[in-house]
C-alpha positions in Angstrom: 107.0 68.9 83.3 110.6 67.8 83.0 112.7 66.9 86.1 114.9 69.9 85.4 111.9 72.3 85.3 110.5 70.8 88.4 113.8 71.3 90.3 113.9 74.9 89.1 110.3 75.6 90.1 110.9 74.0 93.5 113.9 76.2 94.1 112.1 79.3 93.0 109.3 78.5 95.5 111.9 77.9 98.3 113.4 81.3 97.6 110.1 83.0 97.6 108.9 81.4 100.8 112.2 82.1 102.5 112.1 85.8 101.5 108.6 86.1 102.8 109.6 84.7 106.2 112.5 87.2 106.5 110.4 90.3 105.8 109.7 90.5 102.1 105.9 89.7 102.0 105.6 90.6 98.3 108.2 88.2 97.0 106.8 86.1 94.2 107.8 84.0 91.3 107.6 85.6 87.9 105.9 83.9 85.0 108.3 82.3 82.6 108.4 83.0 78.9 108.5 86.8 78.7 110.2 88.2 75.6 112.4 90.3 77.8 113.1 88.2 80.9 113.2 90.2 84.1 114.4 87.4 86.5 112.8 84.6 88.3 111.7 86.3 91.6 109.8 89.6 91.8 108.5 91.7 94.7 111.8 93.3 96.0 112.0 96.8 94.4 115.1 97.4 92.4 116.3 93.8 92.7 116.4 91.0 90.1 116.9 87.4 91.3 117.9 84.7 88.9 117.3 81.3 90.6 119.5 78.3 89.7 119.3 74.7 90.9 121.8 72.6 89.0 124.8 70.5 89.8 127.0 72.2 87.3 128.2 75.7 88.2 128.2 78.3 85.4 128.7 81.5 87.4 129.9 83.7 84.5 127.0 82.6 82.3 124.5 83.1 85.2 125.8 86.5 86.1 125.6 87.6 82.5 122.0 86.4 82.4 121.2 88.2 85.6 122.7 91.4 84.3 120.6 91.3 81.1 117.5 90.7 83.2 118.5 93.6 85.6 118.7 95.9 82.6 115.3 94.7 81.3 113.8 95.3 84.7 115.4 98.7 85.3 116.7 97.4 88.6 119.9 98.5 90.4 120.9 95.0 91.6 120.9 91.7 89.8 122.0 88.5 91.6 122.0 84.8 91.1 120.6 82.7 94.0 121.8 79.1 93.5 121.1 76.0 95.5 123.8 74.7 97.8 124.3 71.0 97.3 123.0 68.9 100.1 120.9 71.8 101.6 117.2 72.3 101.1 116.7 75.7 102.6 117.1 78.8 100.4 118.7 80.4 103.5 121.6 77.9 103.0 121.9 78.7 99.3 124.5 81.0 97.7 123.9 84.4 96.3 126.4 85.5 93.7 127.0 88.9 92.2 129.8 90.9 90.7 132.2 92.9 92.8 130.7 96.1 91.3 127.2 95.0 92.3 128.5 94.1 95.8 130.1 97.6 96.2 126.8 99.2 95.2 124.9 97.0 97.7 127.4 98.1 100.4 126.9 101.7 99.5 123.1 101.4 99.6 123.3 99.6 102.9 125.4 102.3 104.6 123.6 105.4 103.3 120.5 106.6 105.1 117.3 105.9 103.2 116.6 109.6 102.8 119.9 110.1 101.0 119.7 107.1 98.6 119.2 107.8 94.9 115.8 107.2 93.5 115.2 103.9 91.7 
């Protein structure tokens, strides 16, 4: 396995383990190589997570990738969770999304569960 792949796998595991500790017990890494990629992390209904652990930021490219994966998955939210330089914990990483996605997230967070649209 290349150093780059190893870094990516380590970051994906860190995200999964972090999500499990904060109340998402079904969080898991997806198998790579699917024809229609649906993101790196599964187990959170309606959410696609694209994990990135690289020194060079390519936010526009990453967001576009997450959006394609969101559509493939039929999810309502697609985000990029990228590693913060000098920090090991996924809790210290950054989560990036478009303003449109953020507005949708805010709307979902403030509407009672019984009134939220079906997934």
